[in-house]
A tleap script that builds the chain and sets N, CA, C and O, in Angstrom:
source leaprc.protein.ff14SB
mol = sequence {
  NMET THR VAL ASP ALA VAL MET ASP ILE THR
  LYS GLN ALA LEU PHE LEU ILE ILE LYS VAL
  SER LEU PRO MET LEU LEU VAL SER LEU CYS
  VAL GLY LEU VAL VAL SER ILE PHE GLN THR
  VAL THR SER ILE GLN GLU GLN THR LEU THR
  PHE VAL PRO LYS ILE ILE CYS VAL PHE LEU
  SER MET ILE LEU PHE GLY ASN TRP MET MET
  THR ALA ILE LEU GLU PHE MET THR GLU LEU
  TRP THR ASN PHE GLY LEU TYR ALA GLY CGLY
}
set mol.1.N position { 0.939 -1.075 0.006 }
set mol.1.CA position { -0.035 0.101 -0.007 }
set mol.1.C position { 0.947 1.156 0.034 }
set mol.1.O position { 1.858 1.233 0.858 }
set mol.2.N position { 0.682 2.057 -1.007 }
set mol.2.CA position { 1.492 3.314 -1.087 }
set mol.2.C position { 0.918 4.380 -0.220 }
set mol.2.O position { -0.218 4.314 0.249 }
set mol.3.N position { 1.822 5.454 -0.006 }
set mol.3.CA position { 1.540 6.505 0.781 }
set mol.3.C position { 0.321 7.312 0.079 }
set mol.3.O position { -0.481 7.936 0.773 }
set mol.4.N position { 0.231 7.270 -1.253 }
set mol.4.CA position { -0.701 8.005 -1.964 }
set mol.4.C position { -2.141 7.237 -1.713 }
set mol.4.O position { -3.149 7.937 -1.608 }
set mol.5.N position { -2.232 5.952 -1.628 }
set mol.5.CA position { -3.335 5.327 -1.363 }
set mol.5.C position { -3.763 5.696 0.145 }
set mol.5.O position { -4.955 5.908 0.368 }
set mol.6.N position { -2.944 5.768 1.047 }
set mol.6.CA position { -3.308 5.999 2.406 }
set mol.6.C position { -3.915 7.328 2.551 }
set mol.6.O position { -4.926 7.518 3.226 }
set mol.7.N position { -3.219 8.344 1.841 }
set mol.7.CA position { -3.703 9.613 1.870 }
set mol.7.C position { -5.063 9.935 1.270 }
set mol.7.O position { -5.831 10.789 1.713 }
set mol.8.N position { -5.281 9.132 0.180 }
set mol.8.CA position { -6.614 9.180 -0.638 }
set mol.8.C position { -7.775 8.721 0.362 }
set mol.8.O position { -8.815 9.370 0.471 }
set mol.9.N position { -7.504 7.483 1.126 }
set mol.9.CA position { -8.403 6.898 2.002 }
set mol.9.C position { -8.662 7.940 3.101 }
set mol.9.O position { -9.817 8.255 3.389 }
set mol.10.N position { -7.598 8.477 3.715 }
set mol.10.CA position { -7.785 9.384 4.728 }
set mol.10.C position { -8.584 10.549 4.383 }
set mol.10.O position { -9.420 10.993 5.169 }
set mol.11.N position { -8.333 11.130 3.096 }
set mol.11.CA position { -9.015 12.265 2.529 }
set mol.11.C position { -10.575 11.947 2.455 }
set mol.11.O position { -11.457 12.699 2.871 }
set mol.12.N position { -10.738 10.884 1.941 }
set mol.12.CA position { -12.172 10.318 1.783 }
set mol.12.C position { -12.879 10.164 3.037 }
set mol.12.O position { -14.027 10.590 3.167 }
set mol.13.N position { -12.205 9.533 4.040 }
set mol.13.CA position { -12.755 9.307 5.291 }
set mol.13.C position { -13.168 10.731 6.065 }
set mol.13.O position { -14.251 10.912 6.621 }
set mol.14.N position { -12.080 11.704 5.985 }
set mol.14.CA position { -12.309 13.091 6.678 }
set mol.14.C position { -13.553 13.692 6.029 }
set mol.14.O position { -14.490 14.112 6.708 }
set mol.15.N position { -13.537 13.723 4.624 }
set mol.15.CA position { -14.839 14.259 3.866 }
set mol.15.C position { -15.918 13.620 4.257 }
set mol.15.O position { -16.880 14.362 4.456 }
set mol.16.N position { -16.105 12.394 4.451 }
set mol.16.CA position { -17.255 11.629 4.927 }
set mol.16.C position { -17.738 12.105 6.244 }
set mol.16.O position { -18.953 12.239 6.392 }
set mol.17.N position { -16.833 12.408 7.329 }
set mol.17.CA position { -17.035 12.733 8.504 }
set mol.17.C position { -17.643 14.145 8.491 }
set mol.17.O position { -18.614 14.472 9.173 }
set mol.18.N position { -16.963 14.965 7.630 }
set mol.18.CA position { -17.630 16.324 7.491 }
set mol.18.C position { -18.917 16.261 7.114 }
set mol.18.O position { -19.792 16.837 7.761 }
set mol.19.N position { -19.179 15.534 5.995 }
set mol.19.CA position { -20.442 15.506 5.289 }
set mol.19.C position { -21.555 14.873 6.210 }
set mol.19.O position { -22.703 15.318 6.223 }
set mol.20.N position { -21.204 13.968 6.865 }
set mol.20.CA position { -22.299 13.091 7.819 }
set mol.20.C position { -22.635 14.110 9.123 }
set mol.20.O position { -23.764 14.272 9.585 }
set mol.21.N position { -21.507 14.705 9.572 }
set mol.21.CA position { -21.811 15.548 10.682 }
set mol.21.C position { -22.362 16.874 10.438 }
set mol.21.O position { -22.746 17.509 11.420 }
set mol.22.N position { -22.467 17.429 9.185 }
set mol.22.CA position { -22.795 18.767 8.943 }
set mol.22.C position { -24.348 19.007 9.092 }
set mol.22.O position { -24.686 20.093 9.563 }
set mol.23.N position { -25.232 18.188 8.771 }
set mol.23.CA position { -26.537 18.516 9.250 }
set mol.23.C position { -26.830 18.763 10.661 }
set mol.23.O position { -27.492 19.738 11.017 }
set mol.24.N position { -26.328 17.859 11.506 }
set mol.24.CA position { -26.482 18.111 12.940 }
set mol.24.C position { -25.798 19.321 13.452 }
set mol.24.O position { -26.316 20.005 14.335 }
set mol.25.N position { -24.572 19.625 12.887 }
set mol.25.CA position { -23.851 20.895 13.516 }
set mol.25.C position { -24.841 22.026 12.916 }
set mol.25.O position { -25.192 22.922 13.683 }
set mol.26.N position { -25.270 22.025 11.684 }
set mol.26.CA position { -25.946 23.263 11.235 }
set mol.26.C position { -27.277 23.465 11.920 }
set mol.26.O position { -27.704 24.610 12.073 }
set mol.27.N position { -28.055 22.255 12.404 }
set mol.27.CA position { -29.171 22.476 13.167 }
set mol.27.C position { -28.735 22.951 14.557 }
set mol.27.O position { -29.406 23.877 15.014 }
set mol.28.N position { -27.758 22.497 15.290 }
set mol.28.CA position { -27.240 22.994 16.427 }
set mol.28.C position { -26.918 24.323 16.605 }
set mol.28.O position { -27.228 24.952 17.617 }
set mol.29.N position { -26.160 24.894 15.435 }
set mol.29.CA position { -25.925 26.125 15.177 }
set mol.29.C position { -27.110 27.152 14.953 }
set mol.29.O position { -27.079 28.279 15.448 }
set mol.30.N position { -28.018 26.751 14.279 }
set mol.30.CA position { -29.172 27.632 14.054 }
set mol.30.C position { -29.969 27.687 15.302 }
set mol.30.O position { -30.345 28.794 15.687 }
set mol.31.N position { -30.324 26.439 16.098 }
set mol.31.CA position { -30.921 26.658 17.190 }
set mol.31.C position { -30.224 27.478 18.246 }
set mol.31.O position { -30.932 28.224 18.922 }
set mol.32.N position { -28.906 27.434 18.477 }
set mol.32.CA position { -28.202 28.395 19.243 }
set mol.32.C position { -28.340 29.697 18.830 }
set mol.32.O position { -28.357 30.555 19.712 }
set mol.33.N position { -28.443 30.031 17.683 }
set mol.33.CA position { -28.432 31.401 17.220 }
set mol.33.C position { -29.760 32.033 17.643 }
set mol.33.O position { -29.860 33.119 18.215 }
set mol.34.N position { -30.925 31.099 17.239 }
set mol.34.CA position { -32.120 31.457 17.728 }
set mol.34.C position { -32.479 31.825 19.221 }
set mol.34.O position { -33.159 32.796 19.553 }
set mol.35.N position { -31.886 30.852 20.107 }
set mol.35.CA position { -32.014 30.973 21.495 }
set mol.35.C position { -31.284 32.225 21.962 }
set mol.35.O position { -31.804 32.997 22.768 }
set mol.36.N position { -30.018 32.425 21.423 }
set mol.36.CA position { -29.308 33.476 21.673 }
set mol.36.C position { -30.046 34.886 21.446 }
set mol.36.O position { -30.064 35.759 22.314 }
set mol.37.N position { -30.597 35.001 20.301 }
set mol.37.CA position { -31.491 36.189 19.900 }
set mol.37.C position { -32.607 36.291 21.019 }
set mol.37.O position { -32.808 37.336 21.637 }
set mol.38.N position { -33.260 35.214 21.213 }
set mol.38.CA position { -34.258 35.268 22.233 }
set mol.38.C position { -33.823 35.687 23.544 }
set mol.38.O position { -34.571 36.417 24.194 }
set mol.39.N position { -32.687 35.314 24.027 }
set mol.39.CA position { -32.152 35.616 25.295 }
set mol.39.C position { -31.754 37.170 25.169 }
set mol.39.O position { -31.910 37.928 26.126 }
set mol.40.N position { -31.303 37.544 24.104 }
set mol.40.CA position { -30.858 38.991 23.994 }
set mol.40.C position { -32.193 39.959 24.060 }
set mol.40.O position { -32.178 40.977 24.751 }
set mol.41.N position { -33.278 39.591 23.336 }
set mol.41.CA position { -34.550 40.301 23.272 }
set mol.41.C position { -35.021 40.376 24.621 }
set mol.41.O position { -35.268 41.466 25.138 }
set mol.42.N position { -35.169 39.238 25.255 }
set mol.42.CA position { -35.892 39.092 26.649 }
set mol.42.C position { -35.034 39.466 27.731 }
set mol.42.O position { -35.570 39.567 28.834 }
set mol.43.N position { -33.613 39.727 27.619 }
set mol.43.CA position { -32.772 40.132 28.495 }
set mol.43.C position { -32.600 38.706 29.708 }
set mol.43.O position { -32.347 38.905 30.897 }
set mol.44.N position { -32.737 37.726 29.285 }
set mol.44.CA position { -32.550 36.405 30.053 }
set mol.44.C position { -31.086 36.131 29.945 }
set mol.44.O position { -30.529 36.027 28.852 }
set mol.45.N position { -30.460 36.014 31.105 }
set mol.45.CA position { -29.014 35.680 30.996 }
set mol.45.C position { -28.738 34.231 31.627 }
set mol.45.O position { -27.819 34.076 32.432 }
set mol.46.N position { -29.509 33.258 31.257 }
set mol.46.CA position { -29.402 32.001 31.670 }
set mol.46.C position { -28.334 31.344 30.627 }
set mol.46.O position { -28.615 31.286 29.430 }
set mol.47.N position { -27.204 30.894 31.092 }
set mol.47.CA position { -26.340 30.088 30.134 }
set mol.47.C position { -26.812 28.743 29.698 }
set mol.47.O position { -26.461 28.314 28.599 }
set mol.48.N position { -27.636 28.003 30.539 }
set mol.48.CA position { -27.929 26.649 30.390 }
set mol.48.C position { -29.171 26.555 29.410 }
set mol.48.O position { -29.433 25.450 28.933 }
set mol.49.N position { -29.925 27.621 29.093 }
set mol.49.CA position { -31.068 27.694 28.503 }
set mol.49.C position { -30.914 26.941 27.037 }
set mol.49.O position { -31.823 26.232 26.605 }
set mol.50.N position { -29.847 27.131 26.408 }
set mol.50.CA position { -29.480 26.610 25.152 }
set mol.50.C position { -29.382 25.013 24.962 }
set mol.50.O position { -29.551 24.452 23.879 }
set mol.51.N position { -29.102 24.402 26.107 }
set mol.51.CA position { -28.871 22.988 25.995 }
set mol.51.C position { -29.981 22.079 25.577 }
set mol.51.O position { -29.826 21.213 24.716 }
set mol.52.N position { -31.169 22.307 26.244 }
set mol.52.CA position { -32.363 21.305 25.917 }
set mol.52.C position { -32.699 21.629 24.629 }
set mol.52.O position { -32.736 20.618 23.929 }
set mol.53.N position { -33.010 22.842 23.921 }
set mol.53.CA position { -33.395 22.988 22.736 }
set mol.53.C position { -32.472 22.389 21.896 }
set mol.53.O position { -32.931 21.663 21.014 }
set mol.54.N position { -31.145 22.547 21.981 }
set mol.54.CA position { -30.228 22.004 21.000 }
set mol.54.C position { -30.136 20.479 20.982 }
set mol.54.O position { -29.986 19.841 19.940 }
set mol.55.N position { -30.234 19.945 22.172 }
set mol.55.CA position { -30.310 18.374 22.443 }
set mol.55.C position { -31.461 17.667 21.663 }
set mol.55.O position { -31.370 16.622 21.018 }
set mol.56.N position { -32.683 18.532 21.873 }
set mol.56.CA position { -33.902 17.949 21.281 }
set mol.56.C position { -33.725 18.158 19.795 }
set mol.56.O position { -34.081 17.192 19.120 }
set mol.57.N position { -33.267 19.175 19.148 }
set mol.57.CA position { -33.181 19.425 17.761 }
set mol.57.C position { -32.085 18.712 17.192 }
set mol.57.O position { -32.261 18.465 15.999 }
set mol.58.N position { -30.996 18.299 17.677 }
set mol.58.CA position { -29.973 17.502 17.267 }
set mol.58.C position { -30.568 16.126 17.176 }
set mol.58.O position { -30.315 15.411 16.206 }
set mol.59.N position { -31.465 15.671 18.298 }
set mol.59.CA position { -31.770 14.294 18.304 }
set mol.59.C position { -32.809 14.299 16.984 }
set mol.59.O position { -32.711 13.401 16.148 }
set mol.60.N position { -33.756 15.308 16.853 }
set mol.60.CA position { -34.660 15.126 15.824 }
set mol.60.C position { -33.832 15.114 14.358 }
set mol.60.O position { -34.218 14.409 13.426 }
set mol.61.N position { -32.871 15.815 14.285 }
set mol.61.CA position { -32.074 15.770 12.926 }
set mol.61.C position { -31.513 14.437 12.716 }
set mol.61.O position { -31.466 13.930 11.595 }
set mol.62.N position { -31.019 13.771 13.937 }
set mol.62.CA position { -30.477 12.511 13.798 }
set mol.62.C position { -31.442 11.547 13.272 }
set mol.62.O position { -31.068 10.729 12.432 }
set mol.63.N position { -32.825 11.571 13.751 }
set mol.63.CA position { -33.855 10.794 13.346 }
set mol.63.C position { -34.108 11.047 11.771 }
set mol.63.O position { -34.341 10.111 11.007 }
set mol.64.N position { -34.040 12.437 11.339 }
set mol.64.CA position { -34.486 12.684 10.175 }
set mol.64.C position { -33.315 12.315 9.121 }
set mol.64.O position { -33.679 11.846 8.043 }
set mol.65.N position { -32.039 12.481 9.342 }
set mol.65.CA position { -30.941 12.390 8.541 }
set mol.65.C position { -30.258 11.027 8.753 }
set mol.65.O position { -29.371 10.663 7.981 }
set mol.66.N position { -30.638 10.310 9.734 }
set mol.66.CA position { -29.957 9.066 10.072 }
set mol.66.C position { -29.834 7.991 9.065 }
set mol.66.O position { -28.795 7.333 9.011 }
set mol.67.N position { -30.839 7.764 8.252 }
set mol.67.CA position { -30.877 6.842 7.017 }
set mol.67.C position { -29.733 7.268 6.046 }
set mol.67.O position { -28.913 6.472 5.589 }
set mol.68.N position { -29.761 8.581 5.782 }
set mol.68.CA position { -28.874 8.962 4.748 }
set mol.68.C position { -27.456 8.863 5.390 }
set mol.68.O position { -26.536 8.433 4.693 }
set mol.69.N position { -27.239 9.224 6.632 }
set mol.69.CA position { -25.859 9.074 7.181 }
set mol.69.C position { -25.325 7.843 7.326 }
set mol.69.O position { -24.113 7.658 7.215 }
set mol.70.N position { -26.248 6.809 7.609 }
set mol.70.CA position { -25.804 5.291 7.706 }
set mol.70.C position { -25.604 4.766 6.283 }
set mol.70.O position { -24.800 3.863 6.054 }
set mol.71.N position { -26.299 5.306 5.389 }
set mol.71.CA position { -26.160 4.767 4.038 }
set mol.71.C position { -24.574 5.397 3.416 }
set mol.71.O position { -23.699 4.710 2.890 }
set mol.72.N position { -24.541 6.640 3.620 }
set mol.72.CA position { -23.077 7.168 3.214 }
set mol.72.C position { -21.962 6.367 3.955 }
set mol.72.O position { -21.029 5.956 3.264 }
set mol.73.N position { -21.965 6.109 5.273 }
set mol.73.CA position { -21.094 5.329 6.044 }
set mol.73.C position { -20.936 3.975 5.405 }
set mol.73.O position { -19.836 3.597 5.001 }
set mol.74.N position { -22.014 3.251 5.309 }
set mol.74.CA position { -21.961 1.929 4.646 }
set mol.74.C position { -21.361 1.695 3.331 }
set mol.74.O position { -20.666 0.726 3.025 }
set mol.75.N position { -21.744 2.808 2.482 }
set mol.75.CA position { -21.132 2.772 1.132 }
set mol.75.C position { -19.613 2.939 1.124 }
set mol.75.O position { -18.906 2.438 0.249 }
set mol.76.N position { -19.137 3.681 2.160 }
set mol.76.CA position { -17.622 4.105 2.139 }
set mol.76.C position { -17.030 2.713 2.722 }
set mol.76.O position { -16.010 2.243 2.218 }
set mol.77.N position { -17.697 2.054 3.809 }
set mol.77.CA position { -17.079 0.741 4.443 }
set mol.77.C position { -17.189 -0.160 3.382 }
set mol.77.O position { -16.202 -0.873 3.202 }
set mol.78.N position { -18.148 -0.308 2.632 }
set mol.78.CA position { -18.265 -1.353 1.453 }
set mol.78.C position { -17.128 -1.206 0.410 }
set mol.78.O position { -16.589 -2.188 -0.100 }
set mol.79.N position { -16.809 0.013 0.136 }
set mol.79.CA position { -15.839 0.310 -0.838 }
set mol.79.C position { -14.437 -0.004 -0.336 }
set mol.79.O position { -13.549 -0.369 -1.106 }
set mol.80.N position { -14.254 0.151 1.007 }
set mol.80.CA position { -12.955 -0.100 1.581 }
set mol.80.C position { -12.807 -1.570 1.816 }
set mol.80.O position { -11.717 -2.089 1.576 }
set mol.81.N position { -13.793 -2.280 2.259 }
set mol.81.CA position { -13.745 -3.873 2.328 }
set mol.81.C position { -13.667 -4.576 0.934 }
set mol.81.O position { -13.001 -5.599 0.769 }
set mol.82.N position { -14.413 -3.947 -0.098 }
set mol.82.CA position { -14.359 -4.446 -1.359 }
set mol.82.C position { -12.862 -4.453 -1.994 }
set mol.82.O position { -12.409 -5.422 -2.603 }
set mol.83.N position { -12.139 -3.213 -1.763 }
set mol.83.CA position { -10.848 -3.067 -2.194 }
set mol.83.C position { -9.633 -3.504 -1.218 }
set mol.83.O position { -8.476 -3.108 -1.361 }
set mol.84.N position { -10.053 -4.332 -0.261 }
set mol.84.CA position { -9.116 -4.540 0.892 }
set mol.84.C position { -7.999 -5.458 0.107 }
set mol.84.O position { -6.824 -5.320 0.447 }
set mol.85.N position { -8.265 -6.202 -0.724 }
set mol.85.CA position { -7.171 -7.079 -1.396 }
set mol.85.C position { -6.215 -6.208 -2.062 }
set mol.85.O position { -5.039 -6.568 -2.116 }
set mol.86.N position { -6.585 -5.096 -2.581 }
set mol.86.CA position { -5.796 -4.162 -3.377 }
set mol.86.C position { -4.927 -3.486 -2.187 }
set mol.86.O position { -3.701 -3.431 -2.289 }
set mol.87.N position { -5.512 -3.048 -1.218 }
set mol.87.CA position { -4.787 -2.329 -0.210 }
set mol.87.C position { -3.697 -3.359 0.529 }
set mol.87.O position { -2.544 -2.993 0.757 }
set mol.88.N position { -4.151 -4.579 0.850 }
set mol.88.CA position { -3.224 -5.468 1.550 }
set mol.88.C position { -2.092 -6.123 0.665 }
set mol.88.O position { -0.984 -6.435 1.101 }
set mol.89.N position { -2.477 -6.273 -0.511 }
set mol.89.CA position { -1.443 -7.025 -1.321 }
set mol.89.C position { -0.478 -6.041 -2.176 }
set mol.89.O position { 0.553 -6.457 -2.703 }
set mol.90.N position { -0.888 -4.777 -2.257 }
set mol.90.CA position { -0.099 -3.768 -2.916 }
set mol.90.C position { 0.974 -3.155 -2.194 }
set mol.90.O position { 1.665 -2.289 -2.732 }
savepdb mol mol.pdb
quit
């Protein structure tokens, strides 16, 4: 296995991690922004107020995007295992 092959697999894995985690991170960012604006408007200075809405929304986004996320991960793993002979033998 060459250094280029390892770098290619690493690049694909890192891109997959970013692609799969992006929906949850964006939901968390948007909910945090909305709650922060609400806190600013109402002058509530409670630091823990954002946790419960974020957890609920991230959980809902995992339910919504879970099938797509698992499919993307399984496709990557299937590709890796299919080409395992090339990696181990070369």
